[in-house]
N, C-alpha and C positions, 0 to 999 in steps of 0.2 A: 783714282788721279778725273777720269769721265767726269765721274759726278759739279764733284766738286770744280767742275773751270766755270760755269756758269756764276756760281758762287766768287767764284776770286773775279774774272772781265767786270762785275757789276762794282765790284769795290776802287778794284784799279778806276773802271772808268770817273768813280767820285773821290779820284784824286790823293784812293787810302795805298795801304799797307797791308803785306801776306806773310806771313813767317808761316815755312814748313819746312822737315828737318828732309835733308834727304836719302836717297834712300839709292844701291848701287859705288861704287866704285872708278868708274869712268874720269872722274874729275880729279880721284887723288893721285900730286897732295893735299893738296886745299882741303878739300870735303870728303869726308867721313861718317859713310855707309853707318846710318840710322843715330851715327852720332852730332854732326853738321843741321848747322840752323843756315835755314840764305832770310833774308827781308826781300819780298822781290815787288815790285810797282811800276806804276802801264809803262812800254817802250816806250825812248824819245828816240830821238837823231841815234841810232848805236854806231860802237866804230870801234877799232882790232883792239882787242885786247874784255871788249866787254865780253859776261855770261846771259844769254837771251834765255830763258822757257819755251820753251819752242816744241813746235809737232811734228815728228816728223808725217809720212804720208804713209804710213802703214797705221798711224793714228799714236804712236807712244809718245811720250812725253818730253823730255832729254833739254839740260845744263850743260850746252860748247860752249867752252871760251870757241869766237869767237879770235883769227887769224888773220883774216882778208876778209874784205868790203869786195866785191864784185862790181859790174858794170848791173844800171838797172835794177839796183836792190835788193844783189844776192850776196851771200853773205856764206861763206869759206866756215864752218866751226868745229875741234877737233878735241875733243876731251887730254882732259891733263894728264892723263893712262894712259895714255896711245896712243898715233901717228899714225893711223890714215883719218888722212883731212874727210869731210864728209862736204862738198861747195853743191853749193844750190839751193842754199841756207834762204824762203822767200819771207819777207818782210808781212804779211799775210798765214805764216805763218809759227810766227813767232807772238805771241801772250806774255811779254811779261820782262823782266831784265832782273837780276841780280844788283842789290844796290851795299848791301851790306852780310853778310859772314862769322858764324861763325868758329873762330881757332884754340884750341886750347879755352874752354868757356868763356870765352871773351868775347867780344863782341873788331868787326874788321872790317871800317866801310870802305868800300873797292874803294873812294878820294884819294884814298891814303897814300902819298906815298911812297910808301917803305912800301904797297901793295905789288905798286907801278911796276919797282922796281924786279918782285918777285914776278908779275905776268910776262913781264918782258925776260924776260932774262929764264920762263918758263919756254917762252914761243921758240926765242930764239935756237931752242933744244932739245927742239920737238922732230928735227933728220934725224937726231943721235941718239933719238928714248927709246931706241929698243935696241944700242947695244946697251946703255944703263943698267935697263932694267936686264935684261938677260944679265948681265954679269953683276946685280944686285941678287936677285935667283938662285942661283951658282956659290955668293957667299955669303946666303947663307943657309944654301944644303950647306955647307961648312959647317960652318961654327955652330947648327946642328938649329938656327928654327926659324922659326914656323914663320909664316910670310901675312 
């Protein structure tokens, strides 16, 4: 990602978009490791529910959902497969924002009303996700399914 950042920035500055394959599981069940793809565009005014590509202080790049907009242009983010909040993400850390993503092989727009219903529900469930995930893991173990 470090090597691609200047290329991505150049494309986005010219008004283009970039497609990337997602790695990692922090945004499951929406985005799946090495299966899902996202389209990124230059970030405009980001709002709650948007998914920015941002760089953490340690240099890693992350795609997580904005769950709250703080004062002074900062965001609180959280992966859909996580429950711990990451406050203090600054606008200067944001490289791009997701505009579309693949779900079961089809492209879905982040402007879609159905997607809006999904993310609002998922953000509302954040306080109890840990319990939900723990219950599902136990159920899978009992049923003999792998995660």
